[in-house]
N, C-alpha and C positions, 0 to 999 in steps of 0.2 A: 470337588463338589462343594456347594454352599453348605452352610451349617444351620441346622435347625429349621423348623417351620415347614409349611407346605410349599411346593414348587409353584412359582408364579407363571403366568402365561408369557408368551413371547412379547406381547405388547400391552399387557395389562397388569394391574396390581395384584399381589398375592391375595388369595381369598382368605387364608388363615393367618397364622403368625408370620411376621415379616421374615423373609429369607436372608441369611447372612452369608457374606462372601469374603474370601481372602484376596489379597492382591495377586497372589500366585495364579488364582483361577481367572481373575478379571483380565490380567495381562494376556491371556490366551485368546481373548476375544478382540483381536485387532486386525481381522481379515476383511476383505472386501465384502464377503457374504456373511459376516458375523462381527458386529460392532457393538461394544459396550462402552459407556462413559460413566465416570464418577463425578458427580457434582454435589458438593457439600455433604459428602459421605453417602449419598444415595446413589444407587446403581441403576442405570437405565440401559435398556436394549433399544438402540436406535437403528437397527439393521434395516427394517422395512420403511422407516420414516425418513431415512437420510436423503432419499431422492427428492423429498418435498421440502427439505430445509431451505429457507429463503437465501441463505448465504452460500448454498451449494453443498453437495454431498461430500466433496473432497475435504472440506474444512473439518467436518465431523470425522471423516476417515483418518485424518492426520492425528486426531486426538484419541482414537480408539484404544482402549485398554489402559488409559491414563486418567489421572485426576485432571478434569477439565474445568475446575471451578473458576480459576482466574481468567481463562479464555472466555468462559460463559459470561462472567461479569464485565469483561472488557468490551464485548461487542453488542451488548443489549442495553438499551437505555431504560427499559422497563422490565427488569428481571421477574418481577412478581407476575406480570401478565404472561411471560414466556413459560413460567413454571406450570401454568395451567395446561399448556400443550405437552409438557413433559410428563405430567401426572399419569396419563394412560400407559406410558412407556416404562414406568417404575417396576423393577423386578426384585428389589431388595436393598440392603444397606451393607456397608462395611461391618465386619465382625467387630465387636467391642475391643478386642485386643489388637486390631489392625491400626497402624498410623493413618492419619488423614492424608499424608503425602506418600506417593509411590516412589519406588526405586531409591530409597535412602536420601531423598531430598531434605534439605535443612528446614525442618518444620518451624523453627523460630524465625528464620528469615521470611518464610512464606507468611506466617502470622503477622509479622511486622509490616510486610508490604500491604497486606489486607487492611491493617490498621491505618496505614498511610492513605490508602484509597478512601477509607471512611472519613479521615480528616479532610481530604480534598472535597468530599461530598458535603461535609458540614460547613466548609468554607464557600460553598456554592460555586465551585470551580467547574462544575459540569453544566452550569447555566450560561447560555449564550447571550451576548449583548446584541440586540437587534440593530442598534445603531451602527456597530462595527460592520456587520454583514451588508447592511443597506448601503453604507458608504463604499464598501468594497465593490458591490455590484454596480453602484453608480459610476465609479471611476472606469469600469470596463465599458459601460454604455457610453460614457463621455468620449472615450477613444473611438468607439464605433462611429459616433456622430461626427467627430472631428475628421475622421477619414472620409466620410461621405461628403462633408462640406469642402474638403480640399479637392476632391475629384470634381465636384460641381463647379468650383470657382477657378481652379488652377489647371485643370486638365491633367495630362500625364507626361509632363516634361521629366527629364531625368532627375532633377532635384526633387520634384514632387514625389516621383517614384521611390527615391531613396528614403525620404521621410515617411511615406506611407508604409513602406516595408517595415520600418522600425515600429511604427504605431500599431500596425496590424499584428506583427509578431508579438508585441507586448500584450495586446488585448487577448490574443489566443492563449498565451502562457498563463496570464492571470485568470482567465476563464477555466483553465485546467486546474489551477489550485482551488478555485471556488467549487467546481464540481466535486473535488476531493472532500471538501467540508461536508457537503450534503450527503455524499456517498457513505461517510462515516457516521451519519445521524447526529452530527454535532451542532446543528443549528436550531432545529425545532424540538419541542418536547415530545411530539408524536412522530413515530417512525414513518407513518404513512405520508405526512407532510414532507419529510426529508426525501422520501423516495420519489414523490411527485416532482419536486423541484430539481432533484438530481437528474431525473430523466429529461427534464426540460433543458437544463444547462449542458449536460453531456451530449444530449441528442441534437439540440437546436443551436448551441454555440460551438460545440466541438465535433459533431457528426459521428459520434461513437455510440456503442451500445452499453447501457447501464447494466444489463444482466451480465454481459461479458466482463465488464469492469469488476462487478461483485465476485464473479467466479474466480478471477485471477487474484485480485488484490487482497481479499481476505485470507487466501491461502498464504500469501506472502506475510501477512501480519501474524498469523497464528504460528508459523514455523519459519521465521526469517532466516535466509541464508542456509537452509537445510536442503541438500540435494534430494531430489525426487519428491519433495514436498513444497518447496517454494518455487513457483514457476518463473520467478524473476532471475533465478540462477540457472535456469535451463536455457542455455544459449545456443542450442541446436548445433553444436560442434564449431561455432564461430569463435568462441573464446574458451580457454580453460581457466578456472578460477580457484582461488585458495591455494593451499599447500598440498592437499592429498590428490585431488582430481588430476592435476598436471602430471604427477608421478604415475598414476594409474594409466593415463592415456599413453605416456611415454613407454612404459613397460609393455603395453599391448601393441606398440608401434602404430598407434592411431595418429594420422596426420591429415585431417580434413582441410586444414589450413596451416601455414607456417606460424605456429603459435608463438615462436620466439620473436615474431614481429607484431604481435597483437597490440602492443602498446603504441605502435605506429599506425596500423590500419584502423585503430579505434577512432582516430580523428577523421577518417574518410567515411565513416558510416553516417548515412543520412538519417536512418531510423533504427535506433537500437532495439534489441529485443525487449528491453524494459520500457521502451517508448510505446510498446503494445502494438506497434505495426500498423495501426489503422486510424490515425487521428485525421481523417478527412473532415472538412468542416465547411462545406458549401451548402448551408441550409437556409439561413435568412437572406432573402433576396429582395432587392428593390429596383424597380425599373420605371423611369419616368414615362408618362403617357406619350410625351412628344420628345423626339430626339433633340438633344442640345446641339449647338453649333459644332461641337467637337465630336458628336456621335452619341450613341445611346450607352449609358453607363449602368452596369449591374454590380451592386455591392453584395457579395456573398458572405454573410456571417463573419465578417472581419478576416476572411481568409483569402479572398480572391477578388480583385477588381479587374474587370475585363472591359475593354473598349471595342465597340464595333462601329463601323462607319468607314471613313476614309482610311486607307491603309497607312498613310504617312502619319496619322495621329493614333493609330491602333496599338499603342504600347500596352503591354499586358503585364500586370503583376501576377504571375501565375501562382496557383495554389501550391504547386510543388516547391516553389522557391520559399514561400513563407513557411511551409511545413519543414523545409530544410533548416531554416533559422530557428524555428520554434523547437524542433526535435532536438537540436543541439543544446538549447537552453534546458529543455526537459531532462535529457539524458545526463548532462553534467550535474544538474542539481540532485537528481534522484540517486545517481551512482556515488556521489561524494560521501554519503552516509553509510553505505553498505559494502561496496566493492573492496575498500581497504580493510574491512573487518574480517572476522573469522567466517570462513565458508567451508562447511564440512557436512558429514552425515549426521543423522539424528543422535543426540547425546542425552535426551530425556532430562533436560534441566528444568528447574522451576521457572515460573513466568519471568521474574525479574532477571535472573541470570541469563536466560536464553535471549531475551531482548537486548540486554546490555552487551552481550558478546557479538551481536550482529549489527549494532547501531552506534553512531557517534553524533555529537552535536557540532554545530558551527557557531562561532561567537555571535552574540546578539548585537545588532545595530538596526537602525530604522531601515537602511538599505537591504541588509541581509534578510530581515523579516519579510520585506516586500518582495525582493527578488526571488526568494525560495518559497514563498507562500507559507512562511513559518515552519518549513521543513528543516530549517536549521535547528529546531528543537525536536529532532528526530527521536531522541531517547524518550522524552515525555510523550510524544505522539504515539510511539509504539507501546508504551506502558498503559496509556489511557487514550485509546483511539477515538472514543466518543467525546473527549473533552474539547470544547471550543478552543481554537488555536490561540486566541488572544489571552488565554489564561495559562499557557504553558510556562511563562516566565515566573508565575506565582507558585507553581508546584515544584519548579526546578530545585530550589534550595532544600526542600524536603527529600527529594529523590537523591540529591548529592549526599545529604547527611546519612540516609539509609545505606547507600553504597559504601560510604566511608566506614560505617559501623561494621560491615561484613567483608570489607576488603574487596569489593567488587569494583572493577575499573570503570570510572566515568570519564570518557574521552571527549575532549572538546578542542577544536582547532580553528584556525582562521580560514576564511573562504578560499584564499589563494592556496594555502597548504593542502586543503581538502581536494582541490582540483589536481594538484601535483601528485597527491597520494594515489589518485585513481590510476594515473599513468605508471607510477612506481610499482603499484601492486600488480598491474597487468604484466609489467616487465619481469617482475620476480617470478610470477606463475609461469610465464613463457620460458624463462631460463630453467626452471625446474623441469618443465616438460622436455626441453631440448637435452638436458643432461641425462634424464631417464631414457629418452629415445635413443641416444647415442651409446650410452654406457651400461644400461641395465637390462 
């Protein structure tokens, strides 16, 4: 039971003296029907409010019974405003003798990370450069226009088709990185503006759902590579990942697929689970009023060019073909930072340590930055998800210095090695499964 004072209501502030709680009691409230959070030593009962959380109720559930201070700061660009919504949920505070961090976390490391974040704020690293994002959107639109002009003037010969496939695949991939920026609220100062543009980009350029993206992606960020909490490592029995899951599957004699060959059939997958399975993108359409000599052309949101008219000139760049190319781009880029890293059950680490164990960086270069949408700075992105990507390189030295101080591994590799490591990690996990399946 909490110590001292009058008991507060389930969703209201205590009427009398503030109620005090121990970590032992708080950690019991981590159930689906009973969720408490600790933010800056204040205890909140979010059980009834969780379903109304804009980021989804599962994100809050994953932090229930824990200190969620760093996660709270990481995802909200205006914490002061959000605290007004939290105020009615306040039920007490940590008792004076209780540490600010739960489960024996390194309090000095946590404080130093928060100081680092304050330094980044003072350096204005959370302020976006509108020129950067304007030019970025401009180069996507330029590829759209170029594709339209090529179809109009050159028709659909095989050479044109090949070039168009490259252009449209590139524009779709880059639009995917752009929606990621707005989804993380890293462009505009107001959350509402980011949400509006995010819905436009992901809906009209990508053909996907912004709500669905929020529901999945924030879970991944709050608990990366944690089974049952990160949906990106829930591969629906297609893959076994990490070092523990393969052995568990092997001992239970589970064989949905021949996992010892997963590093081979990974290449055959058109749409990975992490590709989120539904990047259809035939939204923006243009149709001339009069058919051209080669037929009537329809340009669908940089994803599909179809020709109707004479059969002999009716060559089609199908949406599925472009999605095949784009999804491979997407999957390889997103997996290179996570699949080779630690994938395991919940270990209740501090924010810095949990993100560092699940992410790695790729060497910086102009091409790597552009090709990956700055996801080559995955460490900095996971530590500061609302930071505009063009500032990651500025905060990187501070992060590396803090990691060195506490002996936390900061892993960085070349793009080629990162791709090879995906295959190597899948093979390792598959071999672990086979050994357990046959001998344990």
